[in-house]
C-alpha positions in Angstrom: 20.0 29.6 31.8 18.5 30.1 35.2 19.5 27.7 37.9 16.8 25.1 38.3 16.1 22.1 40.4 19.1 23.0 42.7 17.9 20.5 45.3 16.4 18.0 42.8 17.6 14.5 41.9 18.1 13.1 45.3 18.9 16.1 47.6 15.7 16.8 49.3 13.3 19.6 48.4 11.8 19.7 44.9 12.5 22.8 42.9 10.3 24.0 40.1 11.8 24.8 36.8 10.3 27.7 34.8 8.4 26.3 31.8 10.7 27.8 29.2 13.8 26.3 30.8 12.3 22.8 31.2 11.0 22.8 27.7 14.5 23.7 26.4 16.1 21.0 28.6 13.7 18.3 27.6 13.5 19.4 23.9 17.3 19.7 23.3 18.1 16.5 25.2 15.4 14.5 23.5 16.1 15.8 20.0 19.8 15.0 20.4 18.9 11.5 21.7 16.5 10.9 18.8 19.3 11.9 16.3 21.9 9.8 18.0 19.7 6.7 18.1 18.8 7.4 14.5 22.5 7.3 13.7 22.8 4.0 15.6 19.7 2.3 14.2 20.0 3.3 10.6 22.5 0.4 10.3 20.0 -2.0 11.8 17.1 -0.8 9.6 19.2 -1.4 6.4 20.6 -4.7 7.8 17.1 -6.0 8.1 16.6 -5.3 4.4 19.7 -7.2 3.4 21.6 -4.2 1.9 24.4 -4.1 4.5 25.1 -7.8 4.1 25.1 -7.7 0.4 27.4 -4.6 0.1 29.9 -5.1 2.9 29.7 -8.8 3.9 29.2 -10.8 0.6 29.6 -14.6 0.9 28.5 -17.7 -0.8 26.0 -18.4 2.1 23.1 -16.1 2.1 22.2 -16.9 5.7 25.9 -16.3 6.8 25.8 -13.0 4.9 22.8 -11.9 7.0 24.4 -13.1 10.2 27.6 -11.2 9.5 25.6 -8.0 8.9 23.9 -8.6 12.3 27.2 -9.3 13.8 28.4 -5.9 12.7 25.3 -4.5 14.3 26.1 -6.3 17.6 29.7 -5.0 17.6 28.4 -1.5 18.2 26.6 -2.8 21.2 29.6 -4.7 22.4 31.6 -1.5 22.8 28.8 0.5 24.5 30.0 -0.6 28.0 33.5 0.7 27.2 31.9 4.0 26.1 29.9 4.0 29.3 33.1 3.7 31.4 35.0 6.3 29.4 32.3 8.9 29.1 30.8 8.1 32.5 34.1 9.0 34.0 34.2 12.3 32.0 30.5 13.0 32.8 31.2 12.8 36.5 34.5 14.6 36.4 34.2 17.2 33.6 30.4 17.7 33.3 27.2 16.3 31.9 26.9 18.9 29.1 30.4 18.7 27.7 30.4 14.9 27.7 27.2 14.5 25.6 28.4 17.2 23.2 31.4 14.9 22.5 29.4 11.7 22.2 26.9 13.1 19.7 29.8 14.5 17.6 31.6 11.1 17.5 28.3 9.4 16.6 27.4 11.8 13.8 30.8 11.5 12.1 31.0 7.7 12.4 27.5 7.3 10.9 28.4 9.5 8.0 31.5 7.4 7.6 29.5 4.3 7.1 27.8 5.9 4.1 31.1 6.8 2.6 32.9 3.4 2.8 33.3 1.7 -0.6 31.7 -1.7 -1.0 33.6 -5.0 -0.5 33.6 -5.5 -4.3 35.7 -2.4 -4.6 38.1 -2.5 -1.7 37.8 -6.2 -0.5 38.2 -7.0 3.1 38.9 -3.4 4.0 35.2 -2.7 3.6 34.0 -4.9 6.5 37.0 -3.9 8.6 36.1 -0.2 8.2 32.4 -0.9 8.9 33.4 -2.6 12.1 35.6 0.4 13.1 32.7 2.8 12.5 30.4 0.6 14.5 32.9 0.6 17.3 33.0 4.4 17.3 29.2 4.5 17.3 29.1 2.1 20.2 31.6 4.1 22.2 29.6 7.3 21.6 26.2 5.7 22.5 27.7 4.4 25.7 28.0 8.0 26.9 24.9 9.5 25.3 22.1 7.8 27.2 23.6 8.4 30.6 24.3 12.0 29.9 20.9 12.9 28.5 19.0 10.9 31.2 21.1 12.4 34.1 20.9 15.9 32.7 17.1 15.9 32.5 16.7 14.0 35.8 18.9 16.6 37.6 16.7 19.4 36.3 13.4 17.7 37.4 11.6 17.9 40.7 11.1 14.4 42.1 7.3 14.4 41.7 7.7 14.9 37.9 11.0 13.2 37.3 9.4 10.1 35.8 7.4 12.1 33.3 10.2 14.5 32.3 12.7 11.7 31.8 10.2 9.6 29.9 10.7 11.9 26.9 14.3 10.7 26.8 13.0 7.1 26.9 10.5 7.8 24.1 13.4 9.4 22.1 15.0 5.9 21.7 12.1 4.5 19.6 11.8 8.0 18.1 15.3 7.4 16.6 14.1 4.1 15.2 11.0 5.7 13.7 13.1 8.5 12.2 15.4 6.0 10.6 12.4 4.3 9.0 10.9 7.6 7.8 14.2 8.7 6.3 14.8 5.3 4.6 11.2 5.3 3.2 11.5 8.9 2.0 14.8 8.5 0.3 13.6 5.3 -1.4 10.6 7.0 -2.6 12.6 9.9 -4.1 14.7 7.8 -6.4 14.3 4.8 -8.8 14.8 1.3 -7.2 18.0 0.7 -9.1 19.6 3.9 -7.9 18.6 3.0 -4.3 20.2 -0.4 -4.6 23.3 1.0 -6.2 24.1 4.0 -4.0 21.0 5.7 -2.8 20.9 3.7 0.5 24.0 5.7 1.5 22.1 8.9 1.7 20.4 8.2 5.1 23.9 7.7 6.6 25.3 10.9 5.1 22.3 12.9 6.3 23.7 12.3 9.8 25.9 15.3 9.2 22.8 17.6 9.0 21.3 16.1 12.2 24.7 16.5 13.9 24.7 20.2 13.1 21.1 20.6 14.5 21.9 18.6 17.6 25.1 20.7 18.4 23.2 23.9 17.8 20.5 22.9 20.3 22.7 21.5 22.9 25.2 24.3 22.9 22.3 26.5 24.1 22.1 24.5 27.3 24.0 25.2 30.5 25.5 22.6 32.8 23.4 20.5 35.2 22.6 22.4 38.4 23.5 19.4 40.5 27.0 19.1 38.8 27.6 22.8 39.1 26.9 22.7 42.8 29.2 19.6 43.4 32.0 21.3 41.4 31.6 24.6 43.4 31.7 22.6 46.6 34.8 20.6 45.5 32.8 17.4 46.0 33.4 15.7 42.6 34.4 12.1 42.6 38.2 11.4 42.3 37.6 8.2 40.3 34.0 7.6 39.4 34.7 4.2 37.9 36.4 2.8 41.0 33.9 4.5 43.4 31.0 2.9 41.4 32.1 -0.4 42.7 33.3 0.6 46.2 30.5 3.0 47.3 28.4 1.2 50.0 25.6 -0.8 48.5 26.4 0.1 44.9 27.5 -3.4 43.8 24.0 -4.7 44.6 22.4 -1.8 42.9 24.6 -2.3 39.8 23.7 -6.0 39.7 20.0 -5.3 39.8 20.4 -2.5 37.2 22.3 -4.8 34.9 20.7 -8.2 35.1 17.2 -7.0 36.1 16.4 -3.6 34.6 18.6 -3.1 31.6 18.7 -6.7 30.3 14.9 -7.1 30.5 13.9 -3.8 29.0 16.3 -4.0 26.1 15.3 -7.4 24.8 11.7 -6.4 24.9 12.5 -3.3 23.0 14.5 -4.9 20.3 12.0 -7.7 20.0 9.2 -5.3 19.6 10.9 -3.3 16.8 13.8 -5.1 15.1 12.6 -8.6 15.6 9.1 -7.7 14.4 10.6 -6.0 11.3 12.8 -9.0 10.5 9.9 -11.4 11.1 7.6 -9.5 8.6 10.3 -9.1 5.9 11.8 -12.6 6.4 9.5 -15.6 7.3 6.3 -13.7 6.5 7.5 -12.4 3.1 5.9 -9.0 3.5 7.1 -6.5 0.9 9.9 -4.5 2.3 8.5 -1.0 2.1 5.1 -2.2 3.4 6.8 -3.9 6.4 8.7 -0.7 7.2 5.6 1.4 7.0 3.6 -1.0 9.2 6.3 -1.2 11.9 6.8 2.5 11.7 3.1 3.2 12.3 3.0 0.7 15.1 6.1 2.2 16.8 4.7 5.7 16.4 1.3 4.8 17.9 3.1 3.1 20.8 5.2 6.1 21.8 2.5 7.3 24.2 3.1 4.2 26.4 6.6 5.5 27.4 5.2 8.9 28.5 2.2 7.2 30.2 4.2 4.8 32.3 6.8 7.4 33.0 4.1 9.7 34.5 2.4 6.7 36.2 5.7 5.9 38.0 5.6 9.3 39.6 2.4 8.3 41.3 2.8 4.6 42.1 6.5 4.2 42.2 9.1 3.0 39.6 9.1 -0.7 40.4 5.4 -1.6 39.8 5.2 -0.7 36.1 8.5 -2.5 35.3 7.5 -5.7 37.1 4.1 -5.6 35.4 5.8 -5.2 32.0 8.2 -8.1 32.6 5.4 -10.4 33.8 3.0 -9.5 31.0 5.8 -10.1 28.4 6.3 -13.6 29.7 2.6 -14.3 29.1 1.9 -12.3 25.9 5.2 -12.5 23.8 4.5 -15.7 21.9 0.7 -15.1 21.5 1.4 -11.6 20.0 3.8 -13.0 17.4 1.5 -15.9 16.7 -1.2 -13.4 16.0 1.0 -11.4 13.6 2.0 -14.6 11.8 -1.6 -15.8 11.5 -2.7 -12.7 9.5 0.5 -11.4 7.9 0.7 -13.9 5.1 -2.2 -16.5 5.5 -1.4 -18.3 2.2 2.2 -19.0 3.2 1.2 -19.9 6.8 -1.3 -22.4 5.3 1.4 -23.9 3.2 3.5 -24.6 6.2 0.6 -26.3 7.9 -0.7 -28.2 4.9 2.6 -29.2 3.4 5.1 -29.6 6.1 8.8 -30.0 5.2 10.6 -33.0 6.7 14.3 -33.7 6.3 15.6 -37.2 7.1 19.1 -38.3 7.1 22.4 -38.8 8.9 24.7 -36.1 10.2 22.0 -33.4 10.0 24.1 -30.8 11.7 23.7 -27.3 10.4 26.2 -24.6 11.3 24.6 -21.2 10.5 28.1 -19.5 10.7 29.9 -21.8 8.2 30.3 -20.8 4.6 30.2 -24.5 3.7 28.4 -27.3 5.6 30.2 -30.5 6.6 27.6 -32.9 5.3 25.0 -33.1 2.5 22.2 -32.9 5.0 23.7 -29.8 6.5 23.9 -28.2 3.1 20.2 -29.1 2.5 19.3 -27.5 5.8 21.3 -24.4 4.7 19.4 -24.2 1.5 16.0 -24.4 3.3 17.1 -21.9 5.9 18.1 -19.4 3.2 14.5 -19.6 2.0 13.2 -19.0 5.5 11.0 -22.1 5.5 10.0 -24.2 8.5 11.3 -27.7 8.6 11.6 -30.7 11.0 14.5 -33.2 11.2 14.2 -36.9 11.6 17.2 -39.3 11.9 17.6 -41.8 9.1 20.4 -43.8 7.4 19.9 -42.1 4.0 19.2 -38.5 3.2 15.7 -37.6 2.0 13.4 -34.6 1.7 9.6 -34.7 1.8 7.4 -31.7 1.1 3.8 -32.3 2.0 4.5 -36.1 1.9 6.0 -35.9 -1.6 9.6 -37.1 -1.9 12.1 -34.8 -3.6 14.7 -37.0 -5.3 17.2 -34.3 -6.2 18.5 -31.7 -3.7 19.8 -29.0 -6.0 18.2 -25.6 -5.6 16.1 -25.8 -8.7 14.5 -29.1 -7.7 13.8 -27.8 -4.2 12.2 -24.7 -5.6 10.1 -26.9 -7.9 9.0 -29.1 -5.1 8.0 -26.1 -2.9 6.1 -24.5 -5.8 4.2 -27.8 -6.5 3.2 -28.0 -2.8 1.7 -24.5 -3.0 4.5 -22.5 -1.5 4.7 -18.9 -2.7 7.6 -16.8 -1.6 6.9 -13.7 -3.6 6.6 -10.6 -1.3 3.0 -9.7 -0.5 1.2 -6.7 1.0 -1.4 -7.8 3.6 -5.0 -6.9 3.4 -6.1 -3.7 5.2 -7.8 -5.6 8.0 -4.6 -7.7 8.5 -2.5 -4.6 8.5 -4.7 -3.2 11.2 -4.3 -6.4 13.3 -0.6 -6.3 12.9 -0.4 -2.7 14.0 -2.5 -3.5 17.0 -0.1 -6.3 17.9 2.8 -3.9 17.5 1.2 -1.3 19.7 0.7 -4.0 22.4 4.4 -4.9 22.1 5.1 -1.2 22.5 3.0 -1.2 25.6 5.2 -3.9 27.1 8.3 -1.9 26.1 6.9 1.3 27.5 6.0 -0.2 30.8 9.6 -1.3 31.4 11.4 1.5 29.6 9.3 4.6 30.4 10.2 4.9 34.1 13.8 3.7 33.6 15.8 7.0 33.3 14.2 8.3 36.5 14.8 5.1 38.4 18.4 4.7 37.4 19.2 8.3 38.2 17.6 7.9 41.7 19.4 4.6 42.4 22.9 6.1 42.5 24.6 8.9 44.4 25.0 12.1 42.5 28.8 12.3 42.4 29.1 9.0 40.6 25.6 8.9 39.0 26.7 9.2 35.4 29.1 6.3 35.7 27.1 4.1 38.0 23.9 4.2 35.9 25.7 4.1 32.5 27.9 1.0 33.2 25.2 -1.5 34.1 22.8 0.0 31.6 25.1 -0.4 28.6 26.5 -3.8 29.7 22.9 -5.0 29.9 21.6 -3.3 26.8 24.8 -3.8 24.9 25.2 -7.6 25.4 21.7 -8.9 26.1 20.0 -6.6 23.6 22.6 -5.8 21.1 23.3 -9.4 20.3 19.6 -10.3 20.2 19.1 -10.0 16.4 22.2 -12.2 15.8 21.3 -14.8 18.4 17.6 -14.9 17.4 18.6 -15.2 13.7 21.0 -18.0 14.4 18.4 -19.9 16.5 15.8 -19.5 13.7 18.3 -20.6 11.0 19.3 -23.7 13.1 15.8 -24.8 14.1 13.8 -23.8 11.0 11.1 -22.4 13.4 10.5 -18.6 12.8 9.2 -18.3 16.3 12.1 -20.1 18.0 14.2 -16.9 18.4 11.7 -15.5 20.8 12.9 -18.0 23.4 16.0 -15.9 23.9 13.9 -12.9 24.7 11.6 -15.0 27.0 14.5 -16.4 29.0 16.2 -13.0 29.5 12.9 -11.5 30.6 12.3 -14.3 33.0 15.7 -13.6 34.6 15.0 -9.9 34.7 11.6 -10.4 36.2 13.0 -12.5 39.1 16.0 -10.1 39.7 13.8 -7.0 39.7 10.9 -8.6 41.7 13.2 -9.7 44.5 16.2 -7.4 44.2 14.8 -3.9 43.5 13.5 -2.1 46.6 10.2 -0.3 46.4 11.8 3.0 47.4 15.2 4.2 46.3 17.8 5.7 48.6 17.4 9.3 49.8 20.6 11.1 48.9 19.7 14.2 50.8 22.4 13.4 53.3 24.9 13.9 50.6 25.6 17.5 49.6 24.9 18.2 46.0 
C-alpha cells in the first residue's frame, strides 16, 4: 500500500490519499467493525427475545431471568475498559493493524463459543459461567477494536475530510446491530419455529466464524498506519502508553471530558435508540417479535445516513456543535418520541392502561426485581404484575388489595389476576401494528437515529484529534470504553430494573435522560471548540 496521509491526524499539512487506497482503508476497517459489533450485539438481540434468559439463566422468576440475561450482556461492557487498556497499550507499542487483527480474532472465536455452549438444563451452573466467560472475552476484544479502527482511518485521512471518513466507522456500529437483526430474521425464516427455539438460535453465533474469516482476509490486505510507521522509524513510540495517558500535560482533563461528556452521552442515546426501543416494542407494547425486529431494523437502516451527514458536517462547522446539539435535543425529545411510539404501537393495550388502571394497596409493598422470591405477599403480587409488563400504582394500606379498573380482585393467584385483567379488557397477545402505525414508529426511530448520529458521527475524528499521536490509541480507547462500557452497557439492565420496580414502561428513560444531562453540561463547558494542534510533535 502506498504511504498516505503522512502528515495527517494532527501533524500539519493534509495529505491526499489516492481513491483506491482510501476505499480499501475505509472498507476493510468498516467491514471488520460491522462484523465485530455483530458478534457483540447478537447476544443482545436474542436477549431481547428472551431466548438467552430461558436457555442459560432459568429461574422461577421470569423478571429475574430477563435481568440475568441483561446482566450477562452488561458483563461484556464491564470488561471493555480492561480491553482498552490492554489493546491500547499494544496499539501504541506494536501497531494499529496487528492489534485489531488480534481483537477481531478473539471476538469471532468467543461469539462462536456462545453458540456451542450447552444449555443450563444440560450442564447446570456451568452454562451461565461459560456464557459469562465468553462475554468477558468479547468485552476485552471490543475494548481494542473501536480504538484501532477509528485511529487507523483517522491517521489515513486529511483533516478536512477526517470527520466524513471516520463517520463510516461510526455508522458501522449500528451496521453491526442491523446485521444481527438481518441474520436472526433470516435464520428464523429458514426453519420451523420449534427448531429455532430448540437449537436454531445458535446458528447466528456460529456464523461468526465465517465473518471472522472474511474480516481477517480484508484486514490482512492493509498495511500499518503511516503515522505509526513514522513514529516507529523515528524511535518516538511511547514507553508506557497507559501511564503517559494520565501524565501527558492536559490529558487528564481531556480524558475526563471524553469519558463523562462524549462517551457517556453518545452511548446511552445509541442504546436507547436501538436496544431500548426493541425491548419496548416486544415487552410493554406486546408487538410480535419478528415484526418488532423488522420495524427496528428498518428504522436503524434508514437512520444510518445521519452518522455520515453529521460526520461530514463536523468537517465544516467543527466537532463540538453537532454533539452539543444532539445532547440538547435528546433532553427535549426523548420522552415525546417514546410517547409517540407507545401511542400508536398497540392502541388497544394503551387504552386499557388508561381506562382500567391497576392499583395495588397494602403494607410492605417492596419489590426487589433481583430476588427469586419476594419478602412479602405484596412484593410477590408486584412481581407477578411486573412479569406481565403492566403498569401499576402503589398505595399504602393496612391490608393487601388489588383493583383493576375499580374492580377488586379477591384472590392473588396468577389465574385470578389473568381473569381480572381479561375482564377489564386487557389483551396481551402479540400484535402487528397497522401500516400507518408502523410508518409512524419507523419515523420516530429515524428521529432517534438522528439524535444518535449527531453525537456519534463526529466522535471518531474528535477523539483522534484530542490526543497526541504516540498515546492516541490508549488515550482515546480508555475513556471511550469506560464511558460506553459502564454508562451504556449497563443501560438495558438498569432500565429494565427501574421499569420492573416502578411498573411504568417509560420510567427507564430517566436513566438515559440523566446521563445525557451530565454529558451535555460536561461537553458544553469542558470541550474546547478547537482541538490541540499536534504539529509540534513529530509523527
